[in-house]
N, C-alpha and C positions, 0 to 999 in steps of 0.2 A: 759737184764732182769732187771726189777724193783725190788728194795729191799722193802720188806713189813714188817712192825713191827706191832704186835698186842698186845694190852694190855687188862687187865680185865676192863670191864665197870665200871666207877666210880659211886658214889652215885648220881651225877647230870645227869646221862644218861636219866632217865625218864623225868626230867624237861626240859632237852635240846630237847628231842623228842617233847614235847608239844610246845616249842618255834618254832621248825622247822615246825610243822604242821600248824601254823598260816600263814606261807609263802605259803603253798599250797592253802589256802583260797584266799590269795591276788592275785596270778596269775590266779586262776580260775575266780575270780570276774572280773579282767581286760580283760581276753580273751573273756568271754561271752558277754561283752559289745559290741563287734564287731558285733554281730548278729543284734540287733536293729539299730546299727550305719549304717549298709548296707542300710536299708530302709530309714534312716534319710538323708544320704548324697545323695542317689538317688533322693529324692524329692527336697532337698534344692539346689543342684547343677545341677539339671536336667540331670541326667546321665542315660545311658543304664544299663542293668543288668551286662554286662561284665565290664563296667567302675566302677560300684558300688562295684563289687566283688574284685576290686583291693585293697580294704581295707584288705581283708583276705590275698591277695597275698603279700602285703607289710608287714603285721604282721608276717606271717609264713616264708617268705623269710629270715627274720632275723635269724631264727633258722639255716638255711643252711649256712649263712654267718658267724655267730658267734659261732656255736656250738664247733667246734674244737679249735678255739682260747680261748673259755671259759674254756675248759678243761686244756689248758696251764696255763691260769690265776689261775685256782683253784689249780693246782699243785704248783704254786709259792706263792700265797697269803694265801692259806688255806681257810677253810670253812667260818669262821666268817667274815674276811675282804672281801671275794668274795661276800658274801650275802649282806653286807652293800653297797658295791660298785654297785651291781646290782640294788638295790633299789634307789640309787642316780641317776643312769641312767634313771630309770623309771620315777622319778620325773621330770627330764629334758624333757623327751619325752612328758609327759602329759601336760606340760606348753607350748609346741610348738603348741598344738591344738588351744587354744584361739588366739595365735598370727596369725595363719594361717586363722582363720575365720575372724579376723579383716581385714586382707589383701584380704579376699574373694578368697583364693588360695587353691583349692582342693589338688594339689600336695603336699602342705605343710602338710595337714592332713595325707597324705600317708607317708610322711617323719617322722612325729611324731609317727605314728604307728610302723614304722620300728625301730625307736629308742627305744620305749617301748618294742617291741618284742626282741630287742637285750638284754635289761636288764633282761627280763623274761627268756631268754635263759641261761644266766649265773646263774640265780636263780635256774633254773631246774637242770642244770648240778651239782650244789652244793647240792641242797636239796634232790634230789631223792636217790642218794647213801648214803647220810647222814641218811635219815630216815630208809633206809634198814639196816644200820650198827649200829644204836643206840640201841643195845640190843643183844639178843641171835641170832645166825645164823638161828636157827629153826623158829624163829618168824619173819623173814625178810619179807615174803610175807604178813603176817598179818599186820605188821606195815605200809608197803607202801600202802596197800589197805586202811587202816584206815586213813592215811594222805590224800590219794586221795578222801576219803569220804568228808573231809573238803574242798578239792578242788572243789568237786561237790556242796557243800553248797554255795561256792562262785559263781559257774556257775548258780545256781538257783536265787540267789539274784541279780546277774548282769542283766539278761534280764528283771526282774521285775522292777528294778530301771531304767534301760536304756530306756525301752519302755515307762514307765510312764512319764519320763522327756523329752526324745527326740522325741517321736512319739505322744505327746499330745499337743494341742494348736498350735500356729503358722500356718504353711501351712497345718497341718494335722487336718482333721475334728475330733472333739471330739467324741470318741466312748465310749460305755458303759464299765464300769470296770468289767473285768472278775473276778468272785469271786473264785480266786485260793485258798483262805484260808478257803474253805468250811469245816464246822465241819464234814461233811460226810467223808472227807478224813481221819481225825483222827480216826473216829469211825471204818471205814473199816480196816485201818492199825492196830488199836488196836485189833480188832477181829481176824485179820489174825495172829497176834503174839500169841494171847491167844490160838486159835485153834491149831496153830503150836506147842506151848509148850505142850498142852494136847496130841496131836498126837505123839510128840517126847517122852513124858513121857511113853506113852503106849508101843511104840516100844522099848524104852530103858529098860522098865521093862521086856519085853519078852526076850530081848537080854542081860539083866543084865548089862547095860551100860548107865545109866541115864546121866552121865556126858557128854557123847558124843552126845546123841540123843536129849536132850532138847535144846541145842543151835542150832543144825541143824534144828530142828522143828521150832524154833522161827525165824530163818533166812529165811527159805522157806516160812513161814507164812507171814512175812513182804513183801516179793516179790509178793506173790499171792494176798495179800490185796491191794497192790499198783496197780496191773493189773486190779483187779475188780473195784477199784475206777476209774481208768483211762477210762475203758470201759464204765462204767455207766455215767461218767461225759461227755465224748465226745458224747456218744449216746444220752444223754438227751439234749445236746446243738444243735445237728444237725437239728432237726425238726424246731427249732425256727429261724434258720438262713438260711437254704437251700432254703425255698420257697420265701425268700425276693428277691425283684428286685435287679439285679446285680448293684453294685455301680461302677460308672465311676472312673477311676484312678484320684486321686486328684492332684498329683504332677504337671502334665503338664498343668492343667486347670487354677489354680490360683497361682500366685507367687507375691502376693502383697508385696511391699518392707518392710512394717512394720511387716507383718506376717513372712516373710523370716528372718528378723532380730531377731524376737523372737525365731524362731527355731534354728538359729545359737547361740543365747545366751543360749538356753537350752543345746546344745551340749557343749558349753564352761563350763557351770556349772558342768556338769558331770565330765569333765576331770580336772577341777580345784580341785574339791572334791577328785578325784583320786590321784592327786599330793599330797594333804595334807595327805591322808591316807598312801601313800607310805613313806612320810617323817617321820610321826609318827612311823610307823613300823620300819623304818631304825634306828631311834634314840633308840627305845626300844631294838632292836637286838644289837646295839653297846654297850648299857649299860650292857648287860649280856654276852658279847663276851667271857669273861674269862670262864664262866660256859659252854658255847657252845664248846669252844676249849678243855676244860678239859674233856668233856664227849665224845669227838671223840675217837673211839676205834681203829682206824687204820690210819696210815700215809703212804704215798708213796713218795719215793724220786726220783726226776728226771723223772717223768712220762710224756713221750711225747704223745700228743694226737694222733699222727700218728701210735703209737704202736697198736691201735685197728684195723688198717687195716691189720695187720698180723693174726688176728683171724677170721676164717670163721664164727664163731657163733656171733661175734660182728657185722659183716657185715649183717648176716642173721637177727639178731635182729633189726638192723637199718632199713632194708627193711620192717620188720613187723611193726615197729613204723610208718614208712612212710605210709603204707597202712591203718593202723588203724586210725591215726590222720586225714589223708586225707578223709577217709570215714565218720568219725564222724563230721568233720567240714563241709563237703559238705552237709550233712543232716541238720545240725544246721543253716548253712548260707541260705539255701533255705526254711527253715521251715516257716518263716513268710509269704512269698509269696505263699507257698504251702497251708497253712491253710486259707488264704484269697481268694484262687482261687474259682471260681464259682462252679466247680465240686467237691469241698471238703467241706468247711464249710462257705464260703462266708462271712468272718469276716472283720471288719475294720482293718486297719493296726495296730492301737494301741492294739486292743484285740488279734490279731494274734501274735503280738510281745510279749505280756504278756504270751500267751499260750506256747511260746517256752520254758518258764521256766519249763513246765511239762516234756519236753524232758530231760532237765538237772536234774530235780528232780528225774526222773527215775534212772539216774546214781547215785544220792545220795543214794536212797533206796538200789540200787544194791550193792553199796560199803559197806554200813553198813552190809547188809546181807552177802555179799561176804567175809567180814572180818571173820565172824563166820564160813562160809562154808570152808574157806581155812585152818582153824585149823584142819579139819578132811579130806578134799578132796585135793588131789594133784593139784597144780596150773595148770599143763598142762591138766589134765582131765577136770577141771572146764572151762578152756579156750576153749577146744574142744566143750563143751556143749553150752557155751554162743555164740561163733562165729557161730555155726550152727543155733541157734535160731535167731540170728540177720539176717543171710542170708535169712531165711524163711520169716521173717517179711518184708524185702526189696522186696522179690518176691510178697508178698501180695499187697504191695503198687503199684507195677507196673501193677497189674492186676485188681485193684478195684478203687473205688472212694468213696466220701461221708465220713460218720463217720467211716466206716471200714478202709479205707485208712488212715484217720487221726489217728485212734487208733494205727494201725500198725506202722506208722511212729514215733509217740511219744513213743511207747513202746520199740523201738530199744534202747533208752537211758538206760533202765534197764540192757540190756545185753552188752552194751558198758562198763558198770561200772568197771569190773575187768580187762579189756583188757590191758590198758596201764601199770598198775603196774605188771600184770602177765607177759607180754612180757618183761618188763624191768628187773624184778628179774630173770626170767628164762634165760635171756641172760647173766646177770651178773654171774650167777652160771655156765654157760657153756663157757664163753669167756676165752681165755688164756691171754688176755691183762689186764693191771691194771684197777681197778674199775673206776678211774677218766677218763682214756682214753676211756674205753668202754662206760661210761656214756656220754662223749662228742659226740661219734659217734651216740649213740642212740638218743640224743637230736637233732643231725643233721637231723635224719630221720623225725623230726617233720615238716620239709619243705614240707612234703606231704600235709599239710594243705594249702599250697599255690598253689599246682598243681591240685589235684583232684577236688576241688570245681570248678575250671575253666573248667575242663573236663565235670563235671556234668552240669554246666551251659550251655555249648555248646550243650550238648545232649538235654537239655530242649528247647533251642532256635531252634534247628533243628526239634524237634518233635512238637513244638507249645504248649506244656503242660509240667508241671514239673514231672509228674509221671514217665516217662521213665528215668529221671535223676537218679532214684534209682537203675538202673542197674549198675551204677558205684560202689556204696558201696556194692552191691550184689556180684559182682566179687571180691571186696576186702575182704569181710568176708569169702568167699570160700577159698581164698588164705591163710587167717589166720588160717583156719582149718588145712591146710597143715602144717603151722608153728607149731601149737600146737601138732600135731601128731608127728612131728619130734622131738620136745622138750621132749616129753614123753619118747622117746627112746634113748636120748643122755645122756652121762655121765656128772656128775656134780662135782664141787669142791667148796670150801668155797669162798664166796665173798671176794675179796681182797687178797686171798692166791695165791701164785705162783704155777702154775700147774706143775705136775711132768713131763709132756711130752710136745711136741711141739703142733702146731695147730691141731685142729681136725675139 
């Protein structure tokens, strides 16, 4: 049994939480760069879809390899040193990419992604339970979802930057810039929040509970406003693209050495910039390491990562993370090719790559809205609703085409929003193992991002179209409904506290 000591949160707790939240942005930004990178390496190295998707395989396999050792490292080095070490590993991995492109060696790119993924693994093992613990136990779901909202901000910026740099110029034909910064989005989101507040105030007045209903109304209004914008945006785009003559695949047709070199240089620029970003963030965290350590509210002595294997709920949660991450990544990985397909929107690779940001932007909107919803709605209940709606949207994609399928696919991001933090904290509350050990096993489950995208890709290859690939996440979301229902009925205990009984 692991000894656990708990102290009263210090004055630096809120500041430390803010520092930790920047880390969520960092790995969200890095992870989402893989989506446009899939299309970039497929073109520049003349790869099949399966070979290009090895980028996701290399990245997420690192979670399976390093998750449990990362928990061991965390228990020995503590949060601050583990986080700085993880960022150092990520700098090293990012610098391997330009070296690999100079050598014209695609396996080197995969090795670089594996190294960066290893650093991100340690970062997640440390940051997720730290964000949940930095404050009151009652607010753990709220804090982790709020941190994940900034993770989503990183996943929105990543595809926009990555597609703009890696999928423009060089071997890729220049496409029109998709106006993702449309003022219409801000107007509809603002109106949604305003109407939500008004509706919440009216209901709160009737129930004499304005404090509860106004935030709920604003959160629901934000989500509805986003869906209305997404529907109008995609619906207005489809007529201008669908009738156009189908574009021939550019990658196998022209591979002029000068253009190819330009595309490789574009890839290099993205990853060199990423290395600089990680280095600056690591230096900043090192400077404030004493505040971070002082704000840590619990410590665990001699926590073996294998202790999580003794808890049924730790294992159950790891399976849930495996399914969720695999489903989310499968959708994101195929989204560029899905949106440029003739039967969907027939976009250029650059424009389709930029539109992937809408998928991740939905998760951003959902996490801000979810932060408010979770202050009033149990996490398990909200997880049941969101996983059910995600499954329904996947079913729509498998049965439709054009703007309808594009809207449904992109809208899934909104309902993915609270799944990871909800699964994570629901498991931490139910696991009989130490928090660091449970966190390590949960992060191990992220290896689903290496497996399920390949399964979905294989389904698409066999069917000759991408739509049927959405049956893979459809099944995954149905299984997550089962997880959420089980979690709603299971007993809980404080995160990091030693349970009174054995495994359950």
